[in-house]
C-alpha positions as a printed NumPy array, in Angstrom:
array([[ 82.928,  26.965,  32.004],
       [ 80.675,  24.392,  30.284],
       [ 83.49 ,  23.511,  27.815],
       [ 85.878,  22.916,  30.7  ],
       [ 83.411,  20.781,  32.58 ],
       [ 82.711,  18.773,  29.435],
       [ 86.417,  18.069,  28.967],
       [ 86.66 ,  16.876,  32.537],
       [ 83.515,  14.751,  32.864],
       [ 82.549,  13.693,  29.273],
       [ 84.821,  11.293,  27.515],
       [ 85.024,  11.838,  23.737],
       [ 82.929,  14.972,  24.212],
       [ 83.51 ,  15.967,  20.569],
       [ 81.324,  13.049,  19.239],
       [ 77.954,  14.63 ,  19.739],
       [ 76.182,  12.021,  17.588],
       [ 76.949,   9.481,  20.212],
       [ 73.876,   8.946,  22.443],
       [ 75.967,   8.698,  25.606],
       [ 77.755,  12.009,  24.844],
       [ 74.483,  13.664,  24.007],
       [ 72.864,  12.532,  27.209],
       [ 75.827,  13.732,  29.369],
       [ 75.832,  17.106,  27.781],
       [ 72.069,  17.471,  28.59 ],
       [ 72.632,  16.327,  32.21 ],
       [ 75.668,  18.668,  32.576],
       [ 73.754,  21.705,  31.396],
       [ 70.844,  20.683,  33.683],
       [ 73.128,  20.52 ,  36.704],
       [ 74.771,  23.821,  35.965],
       [ 71.337,  25.349,  35.397],
       [ 70.173,  24.154,  38.809],
       [ 73.199,  25.729,  40.519],
       [ 72.942,  29.099,  38.811],
       [ 69.132,  29.382,  39.231],
       [ 69.181,  28.51 ,  42.92 ],
       [ 71.912,  31.157,  43.508],
       [ 69.877,  33.691,  41.518],
       [ 66.731,  32.802,  43.496],
       [ 68.411,  33.285,  46.807],
       [ 69.944,  36.646,  45.82 ],
       [ 66.744,  38.038,  44.356],
       [ 64.558,  36.791,  47.075],
       [ 66.699,  38.504,  49.673],
       [ 66.85 ,  41.68 ,  47.531],
       [ 63.048,  41.527,  47.04 ],
       [ 62.313,  41.245,  50.77 ],
       [ 64.784,  44.095,  51.682],
       [ 63.301,  46.436,  49.053],
       [ 59.668,  45.343,  49.457],
       [ 59.569,  44.922,  45.658],
       [ 57.005,  42.468,  44.178],
       [ 58.728,  42.683,  40.792],
       [ 62.058,  41.413,  42.301],
       [ 60.295,  38.772,  44.32 ],
       [ 58.387,  37.661,  41.223],
       [ 61.591,  37.425,  39.225],
       [ 63.181,  35.39 ,  42.124],
       [ 60.442,  32.825,  41.91 ],
       [ 60.852,  32.758,  38.251],
       [ 64.419,  31.603,  38.807],
       [ 63.158,  29.029,  41.334],
       [ 60.869,  27.641,  38.679],
       [ 63.842,  27.62 ,  36.302],
       [ 65.717,  25.542,  38.84 ],
       [ 62.884,  23.055,  38.975],
       [ 62.883,  23.022,  35.172],
       [ 66.569,  22.221,  35.192],
       [ 66.022,  19.351,  37.608],
       [ 63.353,  17.853,  35.283],
       [ 65.603,  18.423,  32.256],
       [ 68.485,  16.658,  33.942],
       [ 66.192,  13.698,  34.933],
       [ 64.665,  13.675,  31.416],
       [ 68.047,  13.286,  29.75 ],
       [ 69.03 ,  10.604,  32.252],
       [ 65.839,   8.589,  31.77 ],
       [ 65.799,   9.087,  28.006],
       [ 69.138,   7.339,  27.78 ],
       [ 67.824,   4.067,  29.085],
       [ 68.161,   1.078,  26.762],
       [ 65.098,  -0.401,  25.037],
       [ 63.262,  -3.147,  26.864],
       [ 60.328,  -5.53 ,  26.331],
       [ 57.826,  -2.848,  27.376],
       [ 59.513,  -0.085,  25.356],
       [ 61.158,  -1.672,  22.335],
       [ 61.827,   1.661,  20.704],
       [ 63.659,   3.098,  23.69 ],
       [ 62.747,   5.888,  26.1  ],
       [ 63.849,   8.923,  24.061],
       [ 60.448,  10.553,  24.19 ],
       [ 60.891,  11.081,  27.919],
       [ 62.981,  14.176,  26.919],
       [ 59.862,  15.656,  25.324],
       [ 57.649,  14.632,  28.271],
       [ 60.048,  16.269,  30.75 ],
       [ 59.905,  19.411,  28.597],
       [ 56.07 ,  19.443,  28.827],
       [ 56.25 ,  19.148,  32.631],
       [ 58.685,  22.094,  32.653],
       [ 56.242,  24.073,  30.516],
       [ 53.359,  23.322,  32.952],
       [ 55.436,  24.402,  35.926],
       [ 56.369,  27.71 ,  34.191],
       [ 52.688,  28.342,  33.314],
       [ 51.394,  27.728,  36.812],
       [ 54.145,  30.029,  38.246],
       [ 53.259,  32.668,  35.662],
       [ 49.591,  32.656,  36.58 ],
       [ 50.405,  32.982,  40.326],
       [ 52.685,  35.928,  39.641],
       [ 50.096,  37.518,  37.404],
       [ 47.559,  37.515,  40.256],
       [ 50.141,  38.884,  42.703],
       [ 51.164,  41.599,  40.383],
       [ 47.587,  42.701,  39.716],
       [ 47.107,  42.936,  43.464],
       [ 50.257,  45.101,  43.78 ],
       [ 48.918,  47.421,  41.02 ],
       [ 45.625,  47.833,  42.923],
       [ 47.366,  48.212,  46.274],
       [ 50.832,  49.695,  45.654],
       [ 53.591,  49.808,  48.318],
       [ 56.747,  51.88 ,  48.314],
       [ 59.849,  50.218,  46.932],
       [ 63.128,  50.565,  48.952],
       [ 66.178,  51.304,  46.862],
       [ 69.623,  49.877,  47.642],
       [ 72.921,  49.384,  45.756],
       [ 72.78 ,  45.753,  46.767],
       [ 69.544,  45.245,  44.906],
       [ 70.933,  46.917,  41.782],
       [ 74.032,  44.832,  41.981],
       [ 72.069,  41.563,  42.301],
       [ 69.82 ,  42.391,  39.412],
       [ 72.719,  43.375,  37.156],
       [ 74.61 ,  40.213,  38.056],
       [ 71.49 ,  38.181,  37.295],
       [ 71.281,  39.668,  33.835],
       [ 74.885,  38.762,  33.113],
       [ 74.473,  35.212,  34.469],
       [ 71.333,  34.656,  32.429],
       [ 72.997,  36.029,  29.382],
       [ 75.787,  33.463,  29.861],
       [ 73.232,  30.698,  30.371],
       [ 71.56 ,  31.702,  27.119],
       [ 74.877,  31.473,  25.257],
       [ 75.899,  28.016,  26.528],
       [ 72.358,  26.557,  26.29 ],
       [ 72.086,  27.742,  22.688],
       [ 75.537,  26.509,  21.841],
       [ 74.859,  23.021,  23.319],
       [ 71.369,  22.879,  21.68 ],
       [ 73.019,  23.286,  18.288],
       [ 75.812,  20.87 ,  19.137],
       [ 73.528,  17.947,  20.199],
       [ 70.497,  18.995,  18.099],
       [ 68.173,  19.324,  21.134],
       [ 64.896,  21.144,  21.019],
       [ 64.708,  20.849,  24.858],
       [ 68.006,  22.732,  25.27 ],
       [ 66.878,  25.255,  22.626],
       [ 63.827,  25.944,  24.732],
       [ 66.015,  26.382,  27.812],
       [ 68.118,  28.889,  25.899],
       [ 64.973,  30.832,  24.903],
       [ 63.845,  30.804,  28.525],
       [ 67.21 ,  32.271,  29.605],
       [ 67.087,  35.157,  27.176],
       [ 63.459,  35.836,  28.239],
       [ 64.733,  35.984,  31.813],
       [ 67.343,  38.575,  30.733],
       [ 64.571,  40.75 ,  29.47 ],
       [ 62.398,  40.202,  32.458],
       [ 65.169,  41.005,  34.945],
       [ 66.044,  44.068,  32.842],
       [ 62.406,  45.248,  33.265],
       [ 62.724,  44.79 ,  37.067],
       [ 65.928,  46.728,  37.191],
       [ 64.374,  49.548,  35.268],
       [ 61.401,  49.525,  37.617],
       [ 63.754,  49.865,  40.669],
       [ 65.703,  52.777,  39.097],
       [ 62.607,  54.581,  37.944],
       [ 60.976,  54.268,  41.389],
       [ 64.056,  55.645,  43.053],
       [ 64.876,  58.544,  40.788],
       [ 61.482,  59.628,  39.638],
       [ 59.218,  58.596,  42.528],
       [ 56.905,  56.849,  40.111],
       [ 55.954,  53.383,  41.377],
       [ 55.767,  51.022,  38.438],
       [ 56.688,  47.944,  40.555],
       [ 53.349,  46.163,  39.982],
       [ 53.388,  46.906,  36.265],
       [ 56.917,  45.47 ,  35.871],
       [ 55.823,  42.448,  37.942],
       [ 53.016,  42.09 ,  35.415],
       [ 55.533,  42.241,  32.586],
       [ 57.655,  39.541,  34.25 ],
       [ 54.55 ,  37.341,  34.602],
       [ 53.782,  37.905,  30.887],
       [ 57.353,  36.809,  29.95 ],
       [ 56.942,  33.626,  32.091],
       [ 53.635,  32.77 ,  30.445],
       [ 54.949,  33.408,  27.022],
       [ 58.032,  31.211,  27.653],
       [ 55.787,  28.475,  29.073],
       [ 53.413,  28.469,  26.102],
       [ 56.34 ,  28.479,  23.613],
       [ 58.07 ,  25.619,  25.465],
       [ 54.806,  23.634,  25.557],
       [ 54.325,  24.05 ,  21.847],
       [ 57.854,  22.833,  21.114],
       [ 57.413,  19.732,  23.198],
       [ 53.848,  18.85 ,  22.328],
       [ 54.516,  18.923,  18.597],
       [ 57.032,  15.991,  18.515],
       [ 54.82 ,  14.018,  21.003],
       [ 51.814,  14.363,  18.648],
       [ 54.004,  13.552,  15.649],
       [ 55.514,  16.407,  13.673],
       [ 57.105,  16.044,  10.2  ],
       [ 60.856,  15.694,   9.985],
       [ 63.098,  18.486,   8.724],
       [ 63.042,  18.96 ,   4.979],
       [ 66.794,  18.661,   4.84 ],
       [ 66.639,  15.215,   6.54 ],
       [ 64.03 ,  14.042,   4.008],
       [ 66.261,  15.259,   1.121],
       [ 69.176,  13.331,   2.56 ],
       [ 67.164,  10.146,   2.746],
       [ 66.11 ,  10.515,  -0.906],
       [ 69.665,  11.278,  -1.95 ],
       [ 71.038,   8.203,  -0.203],
       [ 68.367,   5.802,  -1.538],
       [ 68.459,   7.093,  -5.069],
       [ 72.261,   6.822,  -5.225],
       [ 71.902,   3.103,  -5.462],
       [ 71.803,   1.862,  -9.044],
       [ 68.478,   0.341,  -9.984],
       [ 66.283,   2.388,  -7.654],
       [ 64.425,   4.872,  -9.889],
       [ 62.119,   6.55 ,  -7.317],
       [ 60.717,   6.517,  -3.795],
       [ 57.374,   7.234,  -2.21 ],
       [ 55.321,   6.607,   0.956],
       [ 58.206,   7.873,   3.052],
       [ 57.445,   7.991,   6.729],
       [ 59.821,   8.986,   9.546],
       [ 58.809,   7.687,  12.972],
       [ 60.258,   9.806,  15.79 ],
       [ 60.86 ,   8.016,  19.081],
       [ 62.978,  10.788,  20.648],
       [ 66.099,  12.703,  19.575],
       [ 68.511,  10.45 ,  17.805],
       [ 65.922,   7.508,  17.724],
       [ 63.92 ,   7.272,  14.559],
       [ 62.64 ,   4.644,  12.207],
       [ 62.312,   5.184,   8.401],
       [ 59.961,   3.304,   6.19 ],
       [ 59.564,   3.849,   2.382],
       [ 58.723,   2.285,  -0.856],
       [ 61.575,   2.123,  -3.481],
       [ 60.647,   1.875,  -7.108],
       [ 62.699,  -0.65 ,  -9.273],
       [ 62.336,  -1.835, -12.824],
       [ 59.833,  -4.681, -13.074],
       [ 62.053,  -6.633, -15.41 ],
       [ 65.153,  -6.388, -13.189],
       [ 66.73 ,  -9.499, -11.46 ],
       [ 64.809,  -9.784,  -8.179],
       [ 67.759, -11.131,  -6.248],
       [ 70.037,  -8.242,  -7.402],
       [ 67.296,  -5.697,  -6.533],
       [ 66.808,  -7.307,  -3.119],
       [ 70.526,  -6.901,  -2.505],
       [ 70.395,  -3.282,  -3.582],
       [ 67.536,  -2.581,  -1.184],
       [ 69.54 ,  -4.208,   1.64 ],
       [ 72.506,  -1.997,   0.837],
       [ 70.341,   1.087,   0.864],
       [ 68.835,   0.156,   4.241],
       [ 72.395,  -0.376,   5.684],
       [ 73.634,   2.969,   4.328],
       [ 70.606,   4.721,   5.872],
       [ 71.391,   3.156,   9.265],
       [ 75.074,   4.137,   9.094],
       [ 74.681,   7.652,   7.751],
       [ 71.509,   8.753,   9.642],
       [ 71.76 ,   6.596,  12.8  ],
       [ 68.254,   5.237,  12.338],
       [ 66.372,   1.994,  11.652],
       [ 65.31 ,   1.686,   8.017],
       [ 62.702,  -0.515,   6.32 ],
       [ 62.352,  -0.344,   2.438],
       [ 59.577,  -1.998,   0.593],
       [ 60.433,  -2.823,  -2.98 ],
       [ 57.894,  -1.729,  -5.684],
       [ 58.397,  -3.04 ,  -9.224],
       [ 57.235,  -0.627, -11.954],
       [ 57.29 ,  -0.598, -15.756],
       [ 59.969,   1.78 , -16.922],
       [ 60.319,   0.908, -20.626],
       [ 56.677,   0.358, -21.715],
       [ 55.796,   3.162, -24.178],
       [ 52.011,   2.826, -23.734],
       [ 52.267,   2.976, -19.957],
       [ 54.621,   5.959, -19.986],
       [ 52.509,   7.801, -22.54 ],
       [ 49.274,   7.311, -20.571],
       [ 50.943,   8.255, -17.304],
       [ 52.243,  11.509, -18.827],
       [ 48.734,  12.458, -20.111],
       [ 47.229,  11.776, -16.672],
       [ 49.869,  13.855, -14.981],
       [ 49.124,  16.785, -17.322],
       [ 45.394,  16.595, -16.395],
       [ 46.147,  16.439, -12.701],
       [ 48.554,  19.376, -12.982],
       [ 45.658,  21.454, -14.22 ],
       [ 43.304,  20.199, -11.526],
       [ 45.798,  20.689,  -8.646],
       [ 49.554,  21.225,  -9.375],
       [ 50.486,  19.692,  -5.98 ],
       [ 48.948,  16.327,  -6.8  ],
       [ 51.412,  13.542,  -7.578],
       [ 51.016,   9.911,  -8.468],
       [ 53.055,   6.667,  -7.966],
       [ 52.727,   2.898,  -8.342],
       [ 51.291,   3.505, -11.88 ],
       [ 50.487,   0.345, -13.872],
       [ 48.169,  -1.003, -16.535],
       [ 46.077,  -4.226, -16.41 ],
       [ 44.572,  -4.959, -19.831],
       [ 41.372,  -6.913, -20.312],
       [ 39.162,  -7.89 , -23.294],
       [ 36.638,  -5.064, -22.761],
       [ 38.553,  -2.419, -20.775],
       [ 41.928,  -1.519, -19.288],
       [ 42.431,  -0.86 , -15.61 ],
       [ 44.722,   2.024, -14.797],
       [ 45.893,   1.598, -11.258],
       [ 47.841,   4.277,  -9.26 ],
       [ 48.117,   6.082,  -5.918],
       [ 47.525,   9.829,  -5.78 ],
       [ 49.115,  11.986,  -3.112],
       [ 46.683,  14.617,  -1.825],
       [ 47.978,  17.473,   0.356],
       [ 46.133,  17.953,   3.681],
       [ 44.811,  21.42 ,   2.86 ],
       [ 43.001,  20.477,  -0.342],
       [ 39.369,  21.354,   0.161],
       [ 37.957,  18.439,  -1.893],
       [ 37.025,  15.278,   0.063],
       [ 38.603,  11.936,  -0.821],
       [ 35.422,  10.939,  -2.612],
       [ 35.399,  14.072,  -4.655],
       [ 39.085,  13.597,  -5.597],
       [ 38.348,  10.014,  -6.683],
       [ 35.24 ,  10.954,  -8.792],
       [ 36.953,  14.051, -10.391],
       [ 40.136,  12.144, -11.349],
       [ 38.115,   9.242, -12.779],
       [ 36.124,  11.657, -14.971],
       [ 39.397,  13.363, -16.094],
       [ 40.996,  10.007, -16.994],
       [ 37.82 ,   8.963, -18.824],
       [ 38.211,  11.89 , -21.136],
       [ 41.401,  10.245, -22.469],
       [ 39.75 ,   6.954, -23.385],
       [ 36.273,   5.73 , -22.387],
       [ 37.568,   2.059, -22.233],
       [ 39.906,   3.038, -19.33 ],
       [ 38.752,   2.193, -15.873],
       [ 40.601,   4.182, -13.175],
       [ 41.413,   2.425,  -9.929],
       [ 43.127,   4.768,  -7.501],
       [ 44.046,   5.08 ,  -3.831],
       [ 44.341,   8.305,  -1.844],
       [ 47.74 ,   8.825,  -0.214],
       [ 48.932,  11.501,   2.155],
       [ 52.37 ,  13.176,   2.291],
       [ 53.898,  12.544,   5.67 ],
       [ 57.119,  14.449,   4.942],
       [ 58.099,  17.628,   3.056],
       [ 61.084,  18.249,   0.869],
       [ 63.033,  21.47 ,   0.901],
       [ 62.032,  23.859,  -1.86 ]])
């Protein structure tokens, strides 16, 4: 169904890297989600009232909250597609994350309300009326939600959307929740054991779990999560493919919403190279990053000595000492400044976030280690953090 609608309403629907196509896919899935969830809510609500089942009624309101979620998702994709303006020069892509956060809050509120109702039902149970209509509606709901999971998961992979992935997870959770309600109805009818309130409690737990999971997936990119390791590897591969660039560091990927990112990094080039040629190489690398990864790229050029034996030898000795201290330490921007009484060794050291030593302790420890090589060496270092991770 989704594929057919995409062919009818989305021009060039195969080009999922296109921001317009991506936005329309999200809006289409949101619209279909609204329709399905409203139909499921109506059917379950009627079935719940006819059977006096709190579990079925709870599941109905779960679908109503899902319809509200789909509305917010649709609006989020629509607003996220707006062009940059003077007040938002990096675009509006993060609205997709914000809409996902609102959806999560709605799910959590609904979950808490259903939790209270289910507990009351456990304390004050009422008989559940059985009907084939109820069983049919619940079974149909499981099939519909299963289909919604399949197409939401497929579209989430196609357009690389965490929001759609969360919607798919919510759909499969609904399958499990509705299955629990169906089991409750059948058990109550054939065994006489009333587990309606307990199944309602299970439904509420599924809703709360889905809300918390969805909130985590939307809060992380809003706070600033690291990019995928594969994306980082691709950046390094593209930049280092240009002749003259011998290394990169201080790579930062700024995320302004799906498909909207800015890359900044330092590229190491030989200090004795022609500056105009290296500037042209850097421009070409920036252009290739923009074309291949659909991003804005800014590269700072760092000249380093690549053929000075004394510099390379000293750098290797310091790296050996640092490897003993903490194997995950790495250094860059390494250079020597010689004077009449001492030599300044200047470099940046990358310290992982989970290292227990403070920055001051790292500085003092490294300076002492470097001093063991030669007392005339004065170590001048800066502490850096790793903002991205490479694949292992």
